[in-house]
N, C-alpha and C positions, 0 to 999 in steps of 0.2 A: 209460767215463766216464758217470756218471749226472747227467742235468740235472734239477734240481727245478723243475717248472713251478709258477707261481703258481696258487692256487685260483681258480676261476671268479669273476668279479665278480657282483654282484647283477643288473646289467644283462645279463650272459651268461646267467645262470640264467633270468631273466624271458623272454628272447629264446627260449631252448630250450623252455621251457613253452608259450609262445605258438605256437611252430611245431608242437608236438605237438597243441595244441588245434586249430590250422588243419587238420592232417592228420586229426584225428577228425571235424571238421566235414565235410571233403571225403567221408569214409566215410559219414557220416550222410546227406549229400546224395544219394550214389549209391544207398544203400539206400531212400531215400524214393522216388527215381525208379523204382527196381526194383519197390517196392510199387505204384507208380501203374501200371506196366505189367500187373502181375497183376490189378489191380483193372479195368483196361480189358478184359482177357481175360474176366474174370468177366462184365462188361457184355455183351460180344459173345456169350457163351454164353447168357445170360438174355434176349438180345434187347432190351436196354435202349434207351430212347429213345421208347418209346410212352407218351404222357401218360395218367394214371390207372392205370398198371400199378404196384400196390402191391409188386411183388417187389423193386424196386431199393433200397428202404429196408428193412433188416431189423434191427429193435431187438433181437431175441434175439441176433444176431450181434455187434452192438456191446456188449451187456451181457456177452457171454462174453469179449470182448476185454478190457474193463476189470476183470472179475473175475480174469482170468488174470493180468493185470499186477499187480493187487493182491496175489495170491497169491505171486508171485515178487519182489516189491519189496524191495530193500535198497539202502543207500547214503545219500548226504548229501542228495540231492534229495528234497523232500517228495513223498509219494504224490499229494497234491492237485495238484502241479505236473505230475506225470506224467500224470495224468488230463486236464488242460488241454491239454497239448501233443498227446496222442493224440485229443483232441476236435477239434482243428483239423486233424490229419492225416486223420482220418475224414471231416470235413466237406469238405475239398478233394478227397478221393478221390471221395466221393459226387458232387460236381459235375462230375467227368470222365464219370461215367455219364449223369447228367442233372441239371441245376440244380434243387434243391429249393425249392419255393415254400411258404413257412410264414406263416400269419397269426396274430397274436397279439392279445390284448386290450390296446389302447392305453392311454395314449400311450407315445411312445418313453421308454426308460429306466425305465418302470414294472417292477414285479417280473416280470410276465408277459413282458415283453421280455427281461429277463435270463434267465428260465427257458428262453425259446426259444433263446437264444444258448448257454446251458449244454448243451442237448440237441443242437442242430443245428450249432453252430459258425458262424464268421462268413462261411463260403463259401456259405451258403444265401441265398435272396431272401426277406428278412423285410418283412412289411407289417403295419401297425396296423389294428386294427378297433375301432369305437366301441362295439360291444355284443356280447354273447355270441350273440344271435340272428344278427347279421351274420357273425360268425366262423364259426359252423356253416354258414350259407348259402354262404359263399365256398368251402368244401370240397365241399358238396353239389352245386354247379353247376360244379365242377372248375376254378374260377379259382385255386384253391390246392390243393397236395397234402396239406397237414396244417395243423391248427390247434392252438394251446396255449391251454388255458383253465384258470383256477383252479377247484379243486373243494373244498378244505378248508383251513382255517386251524387251526393247533394250539391257538390260544387262543379263537378265535371260533366254531369248528365248521364245518359244512358250508355250501358256496356253492350253495344250493339250485337257482338258475336253471340252472346247468350240467347238473345232474342232470335237471331238468324237460324241458330241450331234447332229451334222448335219446328222450323218449316218442315223438315224431313224426319222429324222424330215422333214416335208413338207416345212419348212420356208426357206427363202432366205436371202441373205445378201443385204441390201438396202444402206448402206454407211459405212464409216470408220471415225473414230475420232482419233486424236493424241493428247496426253496430256502430258505435261512436269511434271515430279515427282519432286515437289519443296516443301520445308518444311520451316516454320517459327516458332520462338519461341514466344509464346504469354503468357502474364501474367497480373495479376492485379498489380504487383509491377513495379516500374519505371526504374529499373537498374538491370544489371545481378548480381551485388553483393548482391542484395536482395533476390535472389532466393534460397530457402531452400530445396526444394523438386521439382522433375521433373516428370510430368505425360505424358504417351504416349501410343499408340498402339505398339503391337510387331513390325510391320512393321516400324512405324515412329522412334522408338527408335533404331532399327537395322540400318536403313538407315542414321542416324545421329551420330552414335557411335563415330567416330573420332572427330566430333566437340564437342560433349558433354565432352569427355575426355580432350580435349584442353581448352575449354572455361568454363566448370562448373566442374572442378576437384573436387571429394569428394562429389558432390551433389547426394544424393540417387535418384534412379529412381523408379517409380511405374507403373506397367503395368495396363491398363485400357482396356476395351472391344472395345470402339469406341471413336471417336474424340469428340463427343458432351459431353460425360462424362468427358473426359480430360479437356475441356474448362470449364465445370462447376466447377470442383475442382480448376482450376487455377484462377478463379475469386472469389471463396467463401473461399478458404483455404489460411490463412496467409502465405506468402512467397512461394506460389505455382506458377508453370509455367507449360506450356504443349507445346508439338510438334504437330503442325496442318499442313495440306497441305495448301499451299499458293493459293489464297489470301482470307483467311477466318477470319481475324481479325475482320472486320466489322460484319460479320454474326454472330460470336460467342461472341461478346461484350467484347473482350479482347484488350489489348494494345501489339503492336508488338515490341519485344525487339531486335530481329534479324531476318534478312531475309536470304533465301536461305542457310540453315544450312545443307543441305544434303551433304554427303561425295563425291558423283560423280554424274555426269550428267546422267539423265535417262529419258526415254520417254516410255509411254504405248500406244499400239495401241488397239483401241476398234472397235467392229463391231456393226452397227445398224442392227437389225434382224427383219424382218416382212414378209409380203406377197407381191407378185407381183414383178415386175422388173423395175427399172428405165430406161427411154430411154437414148440415148446418150447424154453426156454433152460436148464432144469434148476432154475431158481428163479423160479417164476412166480405170477401172481395172476389170478383170474377174477372179473370183476365181472358182475352179473346184475340184472335188474329183474323183479319178479313182482307180481301181485295175487292176492288170495285172497278167498273169501267170508267174510262177517262171521258167524263161528261160534265159540263158546267153545272154546279149546284148539287151533284151527286152526294158528295161528302156531307154537305149541309143537310140533306135529307136524312142521311144516316144519323147524324148526331141529333137531329130533331126527334128521332124515335125515342131517344133516351130522355131529352128535355121534356116531352110532353108528359112523361111518366115521373118526372121530377127525380130521376135517378142521377146521382153525382158521378161525373167522370173525373178520375183523379189523374189519369195520364192518357195521352194519345201520342204515338210515335209512328212515324212512316219510315219504311226501308225499302230499297230497291228489291224487287222480287227475285232477280237473278235469272229470270226466265225470258224476259223480253225487254227491250229497251224502253225506258220511261213507264214501265209498269211497277206499281208500288204495293206493298203490303202494309196494313195498319195494324198496330198493337194497341189495344185499349184495355184499361182498367176501369171497372165500374163497381160502385158500391152495392153490396148484396150477394146473395148466394143464387146460383142458377135455379134453385128450386123456389126461390121467392117469387109469388105471382107477378109483381112489376117487372123483374128481371127476366123471368120466363117469357112474359108477353112481349117484351121488347126484342128479345132474341128470336122468337118466332116471326115477328114482323120483319126483322132484318133478313132472316134467311129467305123469306118469301119474296124479297125484292129482286127483280130481274138484274142480272149482271153482278150479283154479290156472292162470293164464296166465303164462308165463315167457318172457323173452327174454334171451339171453346179450349182454351189451354188449361183451364182449372178453376174451381171455386174452392177458396181456402180461407181459414180464419185471418182476420186482421191481427197483426202482432198484438200480443197480450203483455209482453215484457220487453 
């Protein structure tokens, strides 16, 4: 005799799916713990725990992890989400070997702060610095392991003070970070027509001026020193809203009324500054600084050294040396690692030229995320 069983109810199906998810979560947790044990073993082998030892942070290793994940990625979860998850896994793993101390150009929630979080995750010890000079100094005297400083804006060009600081600093470039400049409108009110005053930093208000004029006509704006203060006012002052970098609504306890309100697309490049030099990752960049004598055709000769070897130059910038009138320093980014034969040959030829003084600022992985 056959008994026909009723089909499972929606509640039964949901229960089975949730139990399956719980089982997957248990497996993920076990694997994360297993990964942590492997990281600890790596730390024991490297002798981690000695401050100022640059070997515990390997940007080339992290870049290879993210590139490998991107190459094998498939499925419903966006790749950007996978990168964020692994950013935090790697950050927590690094803290097992030794807590990372990272200083960034403040204030809190500025784009340099967000760049530091993107590169190092939330398990590192982050601290703000009031100036680029102070930021370099903190690493030079070993109060911080690494610094994050802006060096280039896609719309405004080079941030020259960061380059100038390398002239007298023993530090090197350990990595690069690219961050999109994007702003949201955050508030305690629930709709645009409820906004009576708009708070923002000088940069935030200027970058969103066209949107403000179009969508909040007649609403007065108030200048504040930092994003945290703007968010505080937006949540405590009736009818107030603020402009803040995306995606900070959750961090600042505000409701997002509008996204991507910036007037034009923009990206900032940051440098990770520290001691030592990463090994090859397979996709690298070398930054160098050189001076040369004032002679017709001399710069052309220098650039020809790289052209003959078909080495791509992604940036060249000149700055006054500050030592003698009309004497210039040149900053150059070239494709490849200093240990790659074409790059090594080019640099050897450059150093052999009469009248050229050169310093390699760092060879580091090209951004992987």
